[in-house]
N, C-alpha and C positions, 0 to 999 in steps of 0.2 A: 298225910297225903293220903288219898285214899289208892286199892290197887292199882285199879282199872282208870285214872288220868295220871299217876304219878309214870305208866308201862306206859301209855301212848306220850307222850311229853318225854319222855328218857330215847326213846327209840329217836322222835322228830325232831327234838336235838342229833343225835348220834349218827345218823346218816344226814343232817343235813352239813355239818361239820364237816362228817369222813369228803362226805364227795364235792363237802367245800375244798377240801384239805387237796385230795383227788385233781378238782381239774385248774385250784392255784397248780401246783404240782409238774400239768403237765403243757396249764401257759407256760411258764414260765423255762422248762424244757430246751422251748420252745423257738426259749424266745419269741411270743406274742403276748401286750397289752392282757395286760390280766383286767382291767381297768380302763373303759375307752376312758381318750383325753386325759387320764393317770397318770405318772414317772412312775419305771417299776419301782423305782428302792423305796415309792411310800407308795406303789401300791397291793406290793407284799407279803410288807408287812401287815401292811393291818389288814389282808386275808388270811393271814396264818392264826393274827390273835384271835377275830374272829372267829373262826372259825377254832383255836382253841379254848377259847372263851363256852365252844355252842356242843362240845368235845366234854370240856368239865361240865359243863351242866348239865349234862346225859346223863352221868357219868354219879352227878350228886343224888338225883331220882331219882336213880334202883340204889343208894345207900338207906332215901326214907323208906324203901319201902318194909 
């Protein structure tokens, strides 16, 4: 990967993953719904999985420099 696009992609993935992780944690802490119309037992793990995958992709992009 070229340096510019790799850094941009890493920044996007890392920011999205961190924001999703923080938002999901805040919603779960206040017992508010994470996703409208979805049971929390399903929505929280799926959101945490998506955040983890995004953080892993961001880290992977940074290691490709």
